[in-house]
C-alpha positions in Angstrom: 191.5 41.7 40.6 194.5 39.3 40.1 192.2 36.3 39.7 190.0 38.2 37.2 193.1 39.4 35.4 194.7 35.9 35.3 191.4 34.3 34.2 191.3 36.5 31.1 194.6 36.0 29.3 194.5 32.5 27.9 192.2 33.0 24.8 189.8 35.5 23.2 186.6 35.3 21.0 184.3 37.9 19.3 181.9 37.8 16.3 180.5 40.9 14.8 176.7 40.7 14.6 174.1 43.3 14.4 171.6 43.9 17.3 168.8 46.3 17.3 168.5 48.7 20.2 165.5 50.7 21.3 165.9 53.5 18.8 166.0 50.9 16.0 169.5 51.8 15.0 172.0 48.9 14.6 175.0 48.5 16.9 177.9 46.1 16.7 178.0 43.1 19.0 181.1 40.9 19.5 181.4 37.8 21.7 184.4 35.6 22.4 187.5 35.4 24.5 189.9 38.1 25.4 193.5 37.7 26.5 195.8 40.4 27.7 199.5 39.9 28.7 201.7 42.7 30.1 205.4 42.1 30.3 206.1 44.3 33.4 208.5 43.7 36.3 205.8 41.4 37.6 204.3 40.0 34.4 200.5 40.0 34.4 198.0 38.1 32.3 194.2 38.3 32.0 191.8 36.1 30.2 188.0 36.2 30.1 185.0 35.6 28.0 183.5 38.9 26.8 180.6 40.5 25.1 181.2 44.0 23.6 178.6 46.4 22.2 178.7 49.9 20.9 181.8 51.9 19.9 184.6 54.0 21.4 182.2 56.8 22.3 179.5 54.8 24.0 179.4 51.1 24.8 179.4 48.2 27.1 181.9 45.4 27.8 180.9 42.4 30.0 183.7 40.1 31.2 182.9 36.6 32.1 184.7 34.1 34.3 185.6 30.6 33.0 182.4 29.3 34.6 180.3 31.9 32.7 179.4 34.2 35.5 179.8 37.9 35.2 183.2 39.1 36.5 182.7 42.8 35.6 180.4 44.9 33.5 181.9 48.1 32.1 180.0 50.9 30.4 180.9 54.3 29.0 179.5 57.3 27.3 180.6 60.9 26.8 179.4 61.6 30.3 180.6 58.6 32.3 182.8 55.5 32.6 182.0 52.9 35.2 182.6 49.3 36.3 180.2 47.1 38.1 181.8 44.1 39.9 180.8 42.1 42.9 177.9 44.4 43.7 180.1 47.5 43.7 180.0 50.4 41.2 183.2 52.3 40.5 183.3 55.5 38.5 186.3 56.6 36.4 187.5 59.9 34.9 187.9 58.4 31.4 187.4 55.3 29.3 191.2 54.8 29.3 191.3 54.7 33.1 188.3 52.3 33.2 190.0 49.9 30.7 193.3 50.1 32.5 191.7 49.2 35.8 189.7 46.3 34.2 192.4 44.6 32.2 195.7 45.9 33.7 196.9 48.1 30.9 195.8 50.9 28.5 194.3 49.7 25.3 193.6 51.9 22.2 189.8 51.5 22.3 189.2 53.4 19.0 191.7 51.1 17.3 190.2 48.0 19.0 186.8 48.7 17.4 188.5 49.3 14.1 190.5 46.0 14.4 187.3 44.2 15.2 185.7 45.6 12.0 188.7 44.5 9.9 190.4 47.9 9.6 194.1 47.7 10.5 194.1 51.2 12.1 197.6 52.4 12.9 198.3 53.4 16.5 201.6 54.8 17.7 203.4 52.0 19.6 200.9 49.3 18.6 200.9 46.8 15.7 197.9 44.6 14.9 197.9 41.3 13.1 194.6 40.9 11.3 195.8 38.1 9.0 193.7 35.5 10.9 190.6 37.7 11.3 188.7 35.5 8.8 189.4 32.6 11.2 188.2 34.7 14.2 191.6 35.7 15.6 193.1 39.1 16.1 196.4 39.9 17.9 197.8 43.3 18.7 201.1 44.1 20.4 202.3 47.3 22.1 206.1 47.9 22.0 206.0 51.6 23.1 205.6 52.8 25.7 206.9 50.1 28.0 205.9 47.7 29.3 205.3 45.4 26.3 201.7 44.3 26.1 199.7 41.8 23.9 196.0 41.5 23.3 194.5 38.4 21.7 190.9 38.0 20.7 189.2 34.8 19.5 185.9 35.7 17.8 182.9 33.4 18.2 181.5 32.2 14.9 
């Protein structure tokens, strides 16, 4: 997990596009690089390529290694939250627990989808910088609760 976490922090990319799914409705699709840094007693950082579809209620997040292979595939719905990695499948009680396991800290998933859509949603303890979103860059920082954390996304164009 430390190698996966370390390989995901350096940069982040995502471009909103529309993809048609089997019921012909449109879903959001973002691709790019994701970086997460946590300033704990033992600082952690995580960097990966990613592809994200869906929304906070149901979606999929695939994390890629620097060489382009799949490091982990996360999926969630109102009934389940799971992670597939190295042939193993792990189930989680919630999307928050799944995300924390995958990237090393809790992330406000509803706000993350809003930030990707250009909505600077307020979340207690978090501040998002969308000033560079037109250039494909989003940064969000958590100051409360400790430890401090930062998420950076670089969106593919």
